[in-house]
N, C-alpha and C positions, 0 to 999 in steps of 0.2 A: 328226482329230487323228492325227499320225504316231506310229508305234510307237517305243519308246525306242531300238531297234536302228537305225532309220533316222535318228533324231536324232543318235545318236553318230557314225554314218557322215558325216552332214552336217558336224558340228563338227570331225571329224578331217580331212576333205578341205579344208575352208575355213581352219580355224585352224592346223592343223599343216602341211598340204601347200601351202597358199596358193592353192588353185584358185579360179577366179572363180565367183560365185554362179550365173550363167546355165549354166555348164558342169555344175555339180553338180546343178542343177535338172533338166536334161535327163536325167541318169542316173537320178535318183530319180523323175522324173515329176511334179514339183510346180512351182508358180510360183517364180520367183527371189526374190520377196519373202518367201515362206515359208522359203526357205533362209537368207536374211539374218536373219529373226526368231530362228530357232533357233541360228544362229551367234553372234549377239550376246547371247543370253539369259544372265543372270547367276545366277538362282535357279531351281533345279529341285526344291526341297523340296516335299513333298506339301501341298497347300492343303486346308484344311477347307472343304467346300462350304457356301456361304451358303444357309440355308434361306429360301426365298421365301414371303412371306405374301400370300395372296390377299385382296383387299378383299371385304368382305361388306356390301353396301348395306343389308341388313335388320338385321344385328346391330350393326354399327359405331356407329350413332347411340345405341344404348341401353347400350353397354358401360360408359361412365362412370357411368351411373345405377346399373347393377348393382354396380359396384365400390364406389360410395358406400354402398349398402345393406349390402353384405357387411362393410365396415369398421365401420359402425354396429353390426351384429349381433355382431361379434367382441367388443364390450364388454359384451354381455348374456349371461345364462344360456342354455344350449343350447336349452331348451324355449321360449324367447321369440324365437328367431331365425326369419327367413323361410325357408321351404322353397323349392326350385327351382320347384315347381309354383305356389306362392303368388306368387313373383316373376313367373312367366309371366302369371298372371292380372292382377297389378297393372300390368304393362307394357301389356297389352291394354286395360285399363280406363282408364288415365290417360295413356298415351303413344302410343296408336293403333298398337301393335306388331302386325305381320302375320306374324311368324315363327312357327316351330313350337315345340312344347313341347320336342322333342328338342334343338333348337339351344340353347335356354336351359339345359337340364340339362347339356349338354356344357360350355358356357362356365362355368357356376357351379362345376362340379366342378374344372375346370382352374384357375380363379381362386382357389378356396379353397386349393388346394395351394400356389400362388404366394404368396398373402397369408400363409399359415402360415409360410413361409420368411422373410417380412419382419416377422414378429410382433415386437413390442417385448419380449416375454417371452423370445425366443430369445437364447441367449448366442452372440454372433458372434465369431469369431476375428479381431480387428481387426488390420489391417496396421500395423506400427510402422515409420515412416520416420525416418531420421536427421534430427535438427534439429527434430522435432515433440515437443511437451511437453504435460504435464497439470499442473493447478494445483488445490490445495484447502487448506483449513485443518484442522489438528488441534489438540488441547489436551493440556496436561500440567501437573503440579504443579511449582512452583518455590519456592525459599526466598529471601525478600527481607527483610533486616533481622530475621532470626530468625523470620519468620512465613511460613507456607505460603500461596501464592497460586496460583490457576489462571491460566495464561497460554496464549496461542494462538500456534501456529507455522504460518507459510505455507510450503508446500513446493512446489517446481517439480521435476518428475521427467521423465526422458527414457526412455520405454519401450524404445527401440531398444538402449540401452546399459545400462540399469538405474542410471544416475547420477542424483543429485539434489542440490539446494541448498535450504537452508531458513533462515528468519529468524523471530525470536520477537518478539511484540507483545502489548500488554495487551488488545487487542480485535480483532474482525473487522470493524471499521467501514471506510468508504471510504478514509480517510486511511492506516490501517494496511495495507490491501490494496494500494493503489497504491504506497506507500512500500516495502513488501516486494518487490514486483515490480521496482521501480526499483533497489533495492539488489542484487537477484539479477542483473539484466541488466548492471549496472555491473561486478559481480564477474566474470561470465562473459565480459565484453568483447564481447557480441553479444546478439541477440534471437532466440529460437526462431521459425521461420517460421510455425508453426501452434501454437496453444495451445488445449487443450480444458478447459473449465471446467464445474463444476456451476452451477446457477442461483443463484449467490451474489448476495445483495441489493446489495453494492457495485457489481456489474456490471449486473444485470438488475433493472429496476424493475417489469416486468410481463411475464408469459407470455401471448401472444395466442392466441385460439382456433385459428388455423391453424398453430400451432407456432412462429411467429416470436417474437422477443424485442424488447421495448422496452428499450433500454439506458439506463443513467444517463448524464447529460451528461458527468460526469467520466470515465467509462469510454470513451465515444466519443472524447473528446479524447485520452485516454491511448493508445488504439489507433492513432489518426491520427498521434500523435507518434512512436510506435515502429514502426508499419507492419506488425505481425504480423496474421495471419489468425486469427480466433477461431471456436471451435465450442462449442456448449453441449449438455450431455446432455439426453435426454428426462427429464421429471419422474419421480422415483423409480426411476431407472435407473443405480444406482451402478456396475454392471458396465461401463458405457461409459467409465468412467475408473478401471478396476480397478487400473491400475499405481500411480497416485498414492495410492489407498486403501491398497494394500499398503505403500507407502513411509511413509505416516503411521504405521502400526503398527510398522514396522521401526525408524524413527527414535525413536519413543517407547520401545520396548522395549530398544534398544541404546545410547541416548545420554541419555535424559531421565528414566529411572527407576533408582534413587530420585530424589527431587526435587533438582534442581541448585541450589546456592546462588549468588546473584549480587548484586553491589552496583549496577553500572551496566548498563543495557540495551545500550549500545553495545559494552561489553566482552563481554557474553554473545553478541551477534550476531557478533562477530569469532571467538569460539570455535565458533559454529555453522558458519561458513564453513570453518574449519579441519577440523572433523569431516566436512563434506561432501566435501572433497577427499581426506582420508585414507581414507574408505570406498571410494574407487575402486581401492584396492590389492587388494581381494578379487576372486576369480574370479566371472564371471557364472554364475548358477545353472544355466543350460542350455548356454550356448556354451562354457563352460570357460575362456575368455580373460579376462585382467584387465579390469575395467570401465573403467579408465583408457585402455586400448588401444581399446576399443569406443567410448568417448566421443569420441575424436578424429574419428570420422565425424560425430557430432552437431555438434562444434565447427566443422567445415568448412562446415556448412550454415547456421550462424547468420547472421542479417541484421546488417548494420553498425549500430552505435549512432549515434543522431543527435548533432549537435554538442554539445548540453548535455542533462543529465537533465531529466525532467519535474518541474515544481514541484508536489509532491503536497500541495496546500493547497485548502481550501474557504473561500470568502468568503461571509459572510452579513451582513445588516443587522438588528440586534436593538434592541429598546427597553429601556433601563435603568429599573429601578424607582426609587422615591423616594430610596433610599440610594445609587443609582449602580451597582447590581449588574445584570449580565446573566445569564440562565439558559441553560446549555448541557448537554444530557444529564442533566437533573435536578441539576446543580451550579451554584453561583453564583460568578461571577468579578467582582471590583470593577473599576470604570472610574475615574471621578473625580466629585467632587461637582457639577462644572459640567455633567455629562451626566445628572443625575438627571431621570428622566421624558423623556429625549431618546433619539433613535435614534443608534446608533453602528455603525461598521463593525468586523467581527470577522474575523480571519484565522486559520483553524484548520489546524494540522498534526497529525500523530498524537501529538506530545508537547508541543505549545505552543498557547496561546491568546493572540493578540496583539490588543489593542484599538487602533483607529486613529481619527483624526479624518477629516473629509470630505476634507481635503487629504493624506491618507495619512501624517500624522505619527503616530509611535508614542506613545500615551498611557501604556500599561503592558503588560507581558508576564507571563503566568502559565504555570507548568507545567500540562499538561492531566492531570486526575485520572480514574482509572478504579476500578471495583470497590469495595472497602471503604475506599479512600483518602478523605481529608476532603472534605466536601460544599461547603465554602466556601473560596475562595482570595482573600485580602485583601492588596493592595499598598497600604500606608498612605501612601506618599510623596505621591500627589496629594491626600490628605486632610489633610496637615499644616498647610497654610495655614488651612483651616477650623478645625482643632483649636486653632490658635494664638489664635483668638478665644474659645475655651472651654477654657482650659488646665486647669481643675479636673476636667474629664472624663477627663483623660489616664490617671489611675491605674485607670480602669475599662474600659480598652480592651485588646485583645490586643496592640496595638502596644507598650504599656508592658512587657508580659511578654516580648516578643521583643527588647527593647533589650539591648545589652551591659550588663554590670554597672556599668561606669564611668558610662554615661549615666543609668542609673536613679538611682544615688547623686547624680549632679550635679543632675538635675532635681528630686529630692526636697529638695535644699538651696536651690533657687532660690526667689526671691520670685515672686509672680504675674506681675509685669511681666518679670522675667528669664526665666520659663518661656515667656512669649509670644515673646520674642526668640529663645530657644533653638529653639523649634518652627519659627519662620520660617526660622531658619538651617538646620535639618535638612531642611526642604522643598527647599532649594537643594542642599545637600551630598549628599543621597541620590538625586539624579536618576539616578545610575549604579547605584543599588541595592547599594552596597558600603559597609559600615560600617567597614572596616578603617582607611582614612585619617582619617575624621572622629574615630574613637575614639583613634587615635594623636595627633591634634591636641589632643583634649581632655586626654589624659594629660600631654602636654608643657606645655600651657597651665596645668595645675593644679599644676605644680611650685612655684609661688610663691603658692599660695592659690586661692581660689575665683575662676575667671576669668569675664570677661564674654563675651557672644556675639561681640563684635567681636574680642576677643583670640583666641578659638578659630578664628574665620574667618581672621584674619591668619596664624596658625600653619598652618592647613590649606593655604592657598594657597602658603605658603613650602614646605611639604612637596610639594605637587603640582607646583610648578614646579622642584623639585629644587635649591633654593638653601639648604635648611636653615633654621635659626632664627637670626635676628640676635641678637647679644649684648644682654642685658637690663641696664638700669641697676641697679647694685649699691647696695642700700639698707642703711643702718646698722641693725643688729639692735636691736630694742626689748628693753629689759631689764624683767623683771618678777619680783617676789618671790613671786608666786602660783604654786602648782603648775599644771602644764600643763592638768590636767583642769578647773581653776577659771578659767583665762584665758578671756575672752570676745572674740569678734571684733566690733569696733565699726566702723561705717561712718560717715563724715562728713568735714567739712572740717578737723577737728583733725589728720588725717594730714598735710595739707599744711603746717600750722603746725610740726609736729614735724620734717618734712623740712627746712623752712627753718632751724629751730634747730640741727639736726644738722649742717648744712653751713656754719653761721656766717653766715647771710644777714643783710643789713642791713635792719632794719625801719623805718628813718627815711624 
């Protein structure tokens, strides 16, 4: 190898003065190819010498066996661990080892130091790369309709910038987990390239002995849809996602305590997104720069969103009981009398339970209940045709209690046959689960007395089609000397006789 003075001379003569390689080679006393090599060389920085490892035909075959024993012993008390001497004896007895005791001692001492550095208990200073994120759930109290409830919030944090985004849900189930991530990705306009998770049950169905994870089918589909790389913490190793753990506490202490009142979850989650962005105005605790400025590096590394968001639903086939209820998470949801004892398709999102036929036609839709909310959700519309056959049972159902006041008064005034007709009519009018127009139709039809079901139906369709109510035949008022309280409403053919008399009709 040439001295640096000779190298500098070669580079000066060839690159500055333009002399030929052969001419310079004769002066220096080296081959012209050597002159060309140093003349063309670009990098003269000092290289770290690569340490060569020699093969050991005696030790190499047993090194994996020793490593496995040392890892097993690391989980045991010190006094129960194999000594280097014992390892040497076991290798000789069970693996035909021909090496020396000293070779085993040296290797064991070296590997113990290396394995200690790899120990799961050691706190590693993890490298934080822009665009990489961590995810976990936290919980906090909220006020809903004057009552304190415990809700869960899913938080995605960026360790590189200290930015975060969170969403609130009633549970930590699969539907809430995936919907929360979908909401966050959509809001960010991109997907973190790598996300570290704890071993959340919505994502991991089983931790295998070799440290691999068996993922839930929904999570596998979700990751394929958005294309991010996932990582999981070792069991009981919260330090491996320490950033998101810190953000869970930060969000709770700075935004969610004392309990936040809310009416609609959608409005609460809009507020959560606003808080997430506003928080980026503060400086980073170490770097001193605004978090918003640091987050721009995360934003540039986000993966592109797919063409449409993932449909965060779970589909199941369940058997209805004899009353037509299906049971989900210890709660009952009604289907229809025709499905009593039959299997039905159920489509579950985080906030909705949809009952479907085999041809995917919607039978009914329920809000999904959690926590201390009611245990049974009943949609009476599919049951009204059956109820019309047993109208006397109406007053003993929750449906009667849920009716608008006008309908309760009307049904109480109906005869049994009129009640049957009214219930059959409601089974048709309430397919959209909206009482407003049927109640308005009843109110208008009642202006001239107790209406029939056909009259209510006629007025309803006039309202629905936007044509108003057609003028009604003006009848002469009946005179009576009885006080209003003593007048009786009589039904029969005599009304037609009076009508004919009042108009001067000819009876001949």
